[in-house]
Backbone as CSV, one residue per row, in Angstrom:
resi,resn,N_x,N_y,N_z,CA_x,CA_y,CA_z,C_x,C_y,C_z
1,UNK,-135.348,124.914,29.014,-135.889,125.351,30.298,-134.769,125.694,31.278
2,UNK,-133.693,124.910,31.278,-132.577,125.131,32.186,-131.829,126.423,31.869
3,UNK,-132.041,126.967,30.670,-131.353,128.192,30.268,-132.246,129.420,30.424
4,UNK,-133.352,129.245,31.086,-134.284,130.337,31.357,-134.174,130.718,32.834
5,UNK,-134.350,131.994,33.136,-134.170,132.470,34.514,-135.071,131.723,35.496
6,UNK,-136.366,131.662,35.182,-137.279,130.952,36.068,-137.159,129.439,35.887
7,UNK,-136.919,129.021,34.640,-136.837,127.595,34.351,-135.701,126.904,35.072
8,UNK,-134.556,127.555,35.165,-133.407,126.923,35.810,-133.689,126.677,37.291
9,UNK,-134.454,127.569,37.903,-134.805,127.379,39.311,-135.726,126.185,39.481
10,UNK,-136.652,126.014,38.529,-137.553,124.855,38.565,-136.752,123.565,38.430
11,UNK,-135.807,123.542,37.488,-134.984,122.348,37.282,-134.152,122.057,38.523
12,UNK,-133.560,123.083,39.108,-132.767,122.907,40.329,-133.614,122.326,41.459
13,UNK,-134.833,122.851,41.613,-135.727,122.358,42.658,-136.093,120.896,42.416
14,UNK,-136.294,120.555,41.149,-136.632,119.170,40.805,-135.478,118.224,41.108
15,UNK,-134.254,118.677,40.856,-133.077,117.861,41.156,-133.005,117.570,42.647
16,UNK,-133.417,118.536,43.441,-133.374,118.392,44.895,-134.513,117.538,45.425
17,UNK,-135.712,117.699,44.857,-136.903,117.080,45.445,-137.416,115.835,44.713
18,UNK,-137.054,115.680,43.439,-137.571,114.542,42.665,-137.031,113.223,43.209
19,UNK,-137.699,112.139,42.882,-137.297,110.817,43.347,-137.345,109.822,42.191
20,UNK,-136.637,108.724,42.376,-136.733,107.597,41.465,-136.253,107.877,40.046
21,UNK,-136.910,107.222,39.090,-136.488,107.275,37.695,-136.578,108.673,37.120
22,UNK,-137.560,109.469,37.541,-137.698,110.826,37.033,-136.460,111.648,37.365
23,UNK,-135.970,111.496,38.571,-134.768,112.223,38.978,-133.565,111.763,38.158
24,UNK,-133.431,110.463,37.970,-132.322,109.934,37.178,-132.368,110.465,35.749
25,UNK,-133.563,110.485,35.158,-133.713,110.963,33.783,-133.398,112.458,33.683
26,UNK,-133.819,113.210,34.677,-133.567,114.655,34.688,-132.069,114.938,34.741
27,UNK,-131.373,114.227,35.596,-129.922,114.411,35.720,-129.212,113.955,34.446
28,UNK,-129.678,112.836,33.880,-129.056,112.324,32.652,-129.192,113.328,31.512
29,UNK,-130.385,113.851,31.313,-130.622,114.806,30.228,-129.792,116.081,30.433
30,UNK,-129.719,116.541,31.668,-128.932,117.746,31.959,-127.449,117.503,31.693
31,UNK,-126.960,116.317,32.085,-125.560,116.000,31.870,-125.233,115.886,30.384
32,UNK,-126.185,115.370,29.624,-125.969,115.248,28.185,-125.882,116.621,27.522
33,UNK,-126.394,117.639,28.179,-126.368,119.013,27.659,-125.339,119.873,28.381
34,UNK,-124.337,119.250,28.958,-123.395,119.983,29.798,-122.673,121.094,29.037
35,UNK,-122.327,120.845,27.777,-121.547,121.846,27.034,-122.302,123.161,26.846
36,UNK,-123.566,123.149,26.381,-124.273,124.429,26.255,-124.694,125.022,27.601
37,UNK,-124.873,124.178,28.613,-125.356,124.671,29.905,-124.256,125.276,30.769
38,UNK,-123.055,124.731,30.672,-122.015,125.092,31.625,-121.592,126.558,31.529
39,UNK,-121.693,127.149,30.344,-121.348,128.567,30.233,-122.571,129.424,29.927
40,UNK,-123.720,128.933,30.319,-124.953,129.707,30.165,-125.226,130.471,31.455
41,UNK,-125.785,131.652,31.320,-126.049,132.518,32.480,-126.855,131.809,33.567
42,UNK,-127.812,130.981,33.163,-128.653,130.280,34.126,-128.366,128.782,34.150
43,UNK,-127.992,128.235,33.001,-127.717,126.800,32.924,-126.592,126.353,33.825
44,UNK,-125.620,127.228,34.078,-124.486,126.838,34.927,-124.937,126.497,36.346
45,UNK,-126.032,127.107,36.787,-126.542,126.806,38.128,-127.129,125.397,38.188
46,UNK,-127.697,124.935,37.080,-128.227,123.578,37.014,-127.089,122.567,37.117
47,UNK,-126.001,122.823,36.389,-124.843,121.927,36.447,-124.260,121.903,37.853
48,UNK,-124.181,123.055,38.499,-123.683,123.099,39.876,-124.611,122.337,40.820
49,UNK,-125.904,122.437,40.589,-126.872,121.735,41.441,-126.701,120.220,41.332
50,UNK,-126.436,119.749,40.121,-126.219,118.314,39.923,-124.955,117.873,40.646
51,UNK,-123.904,118.665,40.532,-122.654,118.339,41.208,-122.862,118.301,42.720
52,UNK,-123.585,119.277,43.248,-123.863,119.312,44.683,-124.692,118.105,45.117
53,UNK,-125.583,117.668,44.227,-126.393,116.487,44.519,-125.505,115.264,44.719
54,UNK,-124.547,115.068,43.837,-123.655,113.925,43.957,-122.738,114.049,45.170
55,UNK,-122.351,115.273,45.492,-121.504,115.482,46.664,-122.249,115.096,47.935
56,UNK,-123.521,115.479,48.010,-124.311,115.131,49.193,-124.469,113.620,49.324
57,UNK,-124.598,112.944,48.191,-124.704,111.482,48.206,-123.380,110.874,48.664
58,UNK,-122.276,111.474,48.229,-120.954,110.931,48.547,-120.690,110.910,50.044
59,UNK,-121.351,111.779,50.777,-121.148,111.841,52.221,-121.888,110.725,52.955
60,UNK,-122.800,110.070,52.240,-123.620,109.039,52.876,-123.310,107.628,52.380
61,UNK,-122.704,107.539,51.193,-122.529,106.224,50.580,-121.087,105.741,50.688
62,UNK,-120.875,104.507,50.253,-119.549,103.913,50.262,-118.707,104.477,49.126
63,UNK,-117.437,104.118,49.103,-116.505,104.702,48.146,-116.676,104.102,46.757
64,UNK,-117.687,104.534,46.074,-117.939,104.119,44.694,-118.114,105.378,43.864
65,UNK,-117.216,105.604,42.922,-117.283,106.815,42.117,-118.331,106.666,41.026
66,UNK,-119.280,107.555,41.009,-120.308,107.526,39.984,-119.701,107.888,38.643
67,UNK,-120.005,107.098,37.619,-119.392,107.295,36.306,-119.735,108.659,35.727
68,UNK,-120.930,109.165,36.037,-121.319,110.477,35.515,-120.475,111.589,36.111
69,UNK,-120.126,111.451,37.367,-119.273,112.451,38.005,-117.863,112.386,37.426
70,UNK,-117.370,111.185,37.196,-116.054,111.023,36.578,-116.035,111.660,35.197
71,UNK,-117.112,111.472,34.443,-117.212,112.080,33.112,-117.258,113.599,33.214
72,UNK,-117.923,114.098,34.244,-118.000,115.542,34.456,-116.612,116.115,34.728
73,UNK,-115.873,115.480,35.629,-114.524,115.954,35.942,-113.604,115.837,34.719
74,UNK,-113.822,114.800,33.940,-113.022,114.624,32.727,-113.317,115.743,31.731
75,UNK,-114.575,116.132,31.621,-114.954,117.246,30.745,-114.257,118.526,31.200
76,UNK,-114.229,118.762,32.491,-113.540,119.936,33.047,-112.067,119.890,32.671
77,UNK,-111.452,118.734,32.860,-110.013,118.600,32.608,-109.679,118.840,31.135
78,UNK,-110.470,118.279,30.242,-110.180,118.377,28.816,-110.421,119.775,28.251
79,UNK,-111.251,120.545,28.939,-111.591,121.894,28.460,-111.183,122.974,29.453
80,UNK,-110.192,122.671,30.262,-109.855,123.514,31.415,-109.551,124.960,31.037
81,UNK,-108.698,125.157,30.064,-108.273,126.517,29.703,-109.463,127.373,29.285
82,UNK,-110.299,126.838,28.430,-111.461,127.595,27.943,-112.463,127.844,29.056
83,UNK,-112.755,126.814,29.848,-113.778,126.940,30.887,-113.370,127.918,31.982
84,UNK,-112.092,127.965,32.286,-111.604,128.872,33.339,-111.739,130.342,32.947
85,UNK,-111.778,130.609,31.647,-111.739,131.994,31.176,-113.097,132.491,30.686
86,UNK,-114.135,131.724,30.940,-115.485,132.144,30.562,-116.262,132.511,31.817
87,UNK,-117.145,133.488,31.684,-117.810,134.060,32.851,-118.562,133.038,33.696
88,UNK,-119.383,132.217,33.053,-120.253,131.334,33.821,-119.633,129.963,34.061
89,UNK,-118.937,129.437,33.071,-118.309,128.125,33.269,-117.211,128.186,34.321
90,UNK,-116.585,129.350,34.502,-115.542,129.472,35.523,-116.103,129.212,36.919
91,UNK,-117.384,129.532,37.119,-118.022,129.279,38.415,-118.161,127.781,38.662
92,UNK,-118.457,127.045,37.592,-118.594,125.596,37.712,-117.233,124.964,37.985
93,UNK,-116.201,125.461,37.315,-114.848,124.944,37.545,-114.444,125.187,39.000
94,UNK,-114.758,126.361,39.499,-114.430,126.683,40.895,-115.109,125.705,41.850
95,UNK,-116.385,125.426,41.600,-117.118,124.463,42.424,-116.513,123.067,42.311
96,UNK,-116.127,122.690,41.105,-115.540,121.366,40.888,-114.213,121.233,41.624
97,UNK,-113.379,122.255,41.545,-112.070,122.228,42.216,-112.246,122.108,43.729
98,UNK,-113.241,122.787,44.252,-113.500,122.757,45.697,-113.935,121.379,46.179
99,UNK,-114.518,120.588,45.299,-115.162,119.346,45.728,-114.547,118.067,45.177
100,UNK,-113.740,118.143,44.149,-113.240,116.916,43.522,-112.256,116.185,44.433
101,UNK,-112.235,114.861,44.366,-111.294,114.075,45.164,-109.865,114.274,44.673
102,UNK,-108.930,113.863,45.478,-107.507,114.082,45.196,-107.094,113.540,43.834
103,UNK,-107.542,112.347,43.509,-107.159,111.735,42.234,-107.520,112.626,41.053
104,UNK,-108.742,113.175,41.070,-109.178,114.047,39.988,-108.444,115.387,40.028
105,UNK,-108.199,115.886,41.225,-107.501,117.156,41.363,-106.086,117.061,40.783
106,UNK,-105.413,115.963,41.028,-104.056,115.792,40.502,-104.056,115.808,38.974
107,UNK,-105.090,115.243,38.369,-105.185,115.267,36.906,-105.313,116.697,36.397
108,UNK,-106.075,117.522,37.120,-106.203,118.936,36.759,-104.862,119.637,36.894
109,UNK,-104.148,119.339,37.964,-102.822,119.948,38.172,-101.881,119.650,37.018
110,UNK,-101.917,118.416,36.538,-101.039,118.035,35.431,-101.390,118.791,34.150
111,UNK,-102.672,119.151,33.980,-103.059,119.955,32.816,-102.386,121.316,32.893
112,UNK,-102.380,121.921,34.070,-101.729,123.215,34.241,-100.238,123.131,33.916
113,UNK,-99.620,122.057,34.335,-98.178,121.912,34.107,-97.866,121.549,32.661
114,UNK,-98.725,120.735,32.064,-98.509,120.317,30.672,-98.653,121.489,29.714
115,UNK,-99.616,122.375,30.008,-99.871,123.515,29.134,-99.059,124.732,29.567
116,UNK,-97.788,124.503,29.782,-96.906,125.577,30.237,-95.575,125.518,29.504
117,UNK,-95.007,126.688,29.314,-93.677,126.810,28.731,-92.988,127.975,29.437
118,UNK,-91.756,128.269,29.047,-91.043,129.386,29.668,-91.756,130.703,29.415
119,UNK,-92.390,130.821,28.256,-93.032,132.079,27.889,-94.510,132.134,28.275
120,UNK,-95.134,130.985,28.418,-96.577,130.969,28.675,-96.937,129.871,29.668
121,UNK,-97.638,130.225,30.709,-98.071,129.264,31.717,-99.572,129.435,31.938
122,UNK,-100.308,128.330,31.866,-101.754,128.381,32.003,-102.166,128.937,33.366
123,UNK,-101.458,128.555,34.419,-101.818,129.050,35.753,-101.651,130.571,35.828
124,UNK,-100.615,131.081,35.204,-100.424,132.531,35.148,-101.556,133.193,34.357
125,UNK,-101.954,132.554,33.273,-103.021,133.101,32.436,-104.331,133.232,33.209
126,UNK,-104.676,132.221,34.005,-105.943,132.313,34.728,-105.847,133.302,35.891
127,UNK,-104.669,133.461,36.464,-104.512,134.483,37.502,-104.763,135.874,36.943
128,UNK,-104.337,136.101,35.716,-104.479,137.410,35.091,-105.841,137.595,34.438
129,UNK,-106.582,136.512,34.298,-107.888,136.579,33.630,-108.959,137.113,34.590
130,UNK,-109.892,137.885,34.047,-110.919,138.504,34.891,-111.876,137.487,35.502
131,UNK,-111.975,136.298,34.917,-112.825,135.246,35.480,-111.989,134.139,36.121
132,UNK,-110.918,133.778,35.479,-110.071,132.704,35.995,-109.414,133.016,37.319
133,UNK,-109.264,134.301,37.633,-108.562,134.666,38.872,-109.288,134.163,40.121
134,UNK,-110.577,133.891,40.014,-111.300,133.350,41.165,-110.936,131.888,41.422
135,UNK,-110.494,131.211,40.375,-110.146,129.795,40.483,-108.733,129.599,41.004
136,UNK,-107.827,130.502,40.656,-106.409,130.353,40.999,-106.162,130.103,42.485
137,UNK,-106.768,130.872,43.397,-106.530,130.604,44.826,-107.053,129.239,45.263
138,UNK,-108.158,128.797,44.646,-108.721,127.491,44.984,-107.748,126.374,44.622
139,UNK,-107.078,126.539,43.481,-106.096,125.543,43.045,-104.943,125.464,44.047
140,UNK,-104.414,126.600,44.413,-103.310,126.642,45.379,-103.739,126.067,46.726
141,UNK,-104.931,126.440,47.155,-105.434,125.983,48.448,-105.624,124.472,48.479
142,UNK,-106.197,123.914,47.422,-106.433,122.465,47.403,-105.122,121.683,47.351
143,UNK,-104.156,122.204,46.622,-102.840,121.549,46.600,-102.239,121.525,47.998
144,UNK,-102.484,122.577,48.749,-101.979,122.650,50.123,-102.741,121.707,51.041
145,UNK,-104.063,121.705,50.929,-104.889,120.846,51.775,-104.611,119.370,51.504
146,UNK,-104.467,119.011,50.231,-104.172,117.632,49.873,-102.711,117.258,50.150
147,UNK,-101.914,118.265,50.510,-100.495,118.050,50.822,-99.728,117.459,49.631
148,UNK,-100.010,118.024,48.470,-99.300,117.607,47.256,-98.196,118.634,47.032
149,UNK,-97.073,118.413,47.655,-96.022,119.422,47.714,-95.484,119.810,46.342
150,UNK,-95.351,118.831,45.465,-94.812,119.094,44.131,-95.660,120.116,43.390
151,UNK,-96.965,119.914,43.393,-97.859,120.840,42.706,-97.974,122.167,43.453
152,UNK,-98.016,122.096,44.772,-98.098,123.319,45.563,-96.888,124.217,45.278
153,UNK,-95.721,123.646,45.239,-94.506,124.422,44.958,-94.547,125.025,43.561
154,UNK,-95.085,124.266,42.619,-95.176,124.773,41.246,-96.096,125.988,41.177
155,UNK,-97.290,125.881,41.747,-98.240,126.998,41.701,-97.706,128.206,42.465
156,UNK,-97.046,127.955,43.558,-96.445,129.043,44.336,-95.369,129.755,43.517
157,UNK,-94.568,128.985,42.810,-93.494,129.547,41.987,-94.072,130.417,40.861
158,UNK,-95.099,129.901,40.173,-95.715,130.666,39.084,-96.345,131.949,39.631
159,UNK,-96.962,131.842,40.792,-97.552,133.034,41.423,-96.487,134.087,41.711
160,UNK,-95.406,133.665,42.320,-94.335,134.614,42.674,-93.763,135.269,41.408
161,UNK,-93.658,134.506,40.336,-93.142,135.049,39.083,-94.128,136.010,38.404
162,UNK,-95.380,135.965,38.831,-96.423,136.762,38.181,-96.825,138.007,38.968
163,UNK,-96.183,138.255,40.091,-96.583,139.356,40.969,-96.533,140.707,40.263
164,UNK,-95.473,140.961,39.525,-95.361,142.260,38.827,-96.510,142.449,37.839
165,UNK,-96.853,141.382,37.126,-97.957,141.464,36.164,-99.297,141.633,36.882
166,UNK,-99.458,140.985,38.021,-100.704,141.081,38.775,-100.940,142.493,39.304
167,UNK,-99.879,143.191,39.613,-100.004,144.559,40.125,-100.593,145.506,39.075
168,UNK,-100.577,145.088,37.828,-101.034,145.953,36.738,-102.475,145.690,36.318
169,UNK,-103.096,144.650,36.867,-104.479,144.351,36.495,-105.422,144.737,37.632
170,UNK,-106.669,144.971,37.287,-107.652,145.508,38.233,-107.835,144.626,39.464
171,UNK,-107.900,143.322,39.245,-108.162,142.401,40.351,-106.891,141.921,41.032
172,UNK,-105.738,142.391,40.573,-104.466,141.838,41.006,-104.213,141.869,42.494
173,UNK,-104.410,143.013,43.123,-104.078,143.138,44.545,-105.015,142.307,45.425
174,UNK,-106.266,142.211,45.023,-107.197,141.373,45.774,-106.803,139.897,45.665
175,UNK,-106.414,139.482,44.468,-105.964,138.109,44.277,-104.696,137.836,45.081
176,UNK,-103.764,138.770,45.052,-102.513,138.599,45.795,-102.784,138.439,47.292
177,UNK,-103.759,139.173,47.800,-104.120,139.054,49.209,-104.613,137.646,49.532
178,UNK,-105.452,137.091,48.650,-105.962,135.730,48.847,-104.835,134.703,48.784
179,UNK,-103.971,134.870,47.801,-102.868,133.922,47.624,-101.917,133.965,48.823
180,UNK,-101.615,135.152,49.297,-100.699,135.292,50.428,-101.279,134.699,51.705
181,UNK,-102.581,134.821,51.881,-103.230,134.219,53.043,-103.087,132.700,53.019
182,UNK,-103.255,132.119,51.855,-103.114,130.667,51.716,-101.686,130.238,52.014
183,UNK,-100.728,131.003,51.524,-99.322,130.662,51.717,-98.891,130.812,53.166
184,UNK,-99.499,131.748,53.877,-99.074,132.042,55.250,-99.739,131.159,56.288
185,UNK,-100.948,130.678,56.004,-101.689,129.898,56.990,-101.391,128.409,56.848
186,UNK,-101.383,127.683,57.969,-101.166,126.228,57.893,-102.308,125.543,57.176
187,UNK,-102.017,124.426,56.557,-103.038,123.682,55.814,-104.062,123.102,56.764
188,UNK,-105.318,123.076,56.314,-106.373,122.424,57.077,-106.229,120.926,56.898
189,UNK,-106.996,120.170,57.674,-106.933,118.716,57.543,-107.366,118.305,56.153
190,UNK,-106.804,117.215,55.671,-107.102,116.739,54.331,-108.570,116.359,54.227
191,UNK,-109.242,116.767,53.125,-110.660,116.419,52.959,-110.812,114.936,52.693
192,UNK,-111.984,114.419,53.050,-112.261,113.028,52.730,-112.326,112.850,51.232
193,UNK,-111.872,111.724,50.754,-111.862,111.466,49.325,-113.278,111.418,48.776
194,UNK,-113.436,111.834,47.536,-114.759,111.823,46.900,-115.292,110.399,46.851
195,UNK,-116.487,110.203,47.331,-117.079,108.873,47.360,-118.482,108.993,46.780
196,UNK,-118.593,108.817,45.515,-119.822,109.140,44.832,-120.568,107.890,44.385
197,UNK,-121.826,107.878,44.657,-122.676,106.729,44.360,-123.860,107.155,43.524
198,UNK,-124.228,106.382,42.568,-125.389,106.708,41.748,-126.655,106.591,42.565
199,UNK,-127.653,107.405,42.194,-128.944,107.309,42.861,-129.713,106.136,42.283
């Protein structure tokens, strides 16, 4: 149902309006199907809806990280390269990067650095990718907002080294404009840490 055009909207509405055990069961079943849903044309919206649900809870509850959210971020981290380069899962990664707490974000940063060599850098690959390029500015921006200078300098360096290659791809100049805006503007205040509580 979550992979159907009309069905995914019904599931999303239920995630928003359902209460009690039914809501918990709905979220559990959807999370158990995260792999087929995350890169599905319609299923990815269900996964995003669940993430948004936990984010809304985090703004009201105490600092307790929900284990399901931790598992979700871990899934993103372990499959980062593949998810960033797929049409629909890249949207979920973008949402996750925008919302994850600093601790989880740093783990993602280390994946980018670990999967890099002189000849191949994952951050460069996603900048040049037709889907991953939407995520690249978010990564740079969050490193700046969280004031993680080590990672920010790394992403900035890889970006500067990739400018010539970016000029040759269709989305390159638009991406460069976004990246330059982030580099030129002062960082916003640090976001509150993710504080996620189970329903």
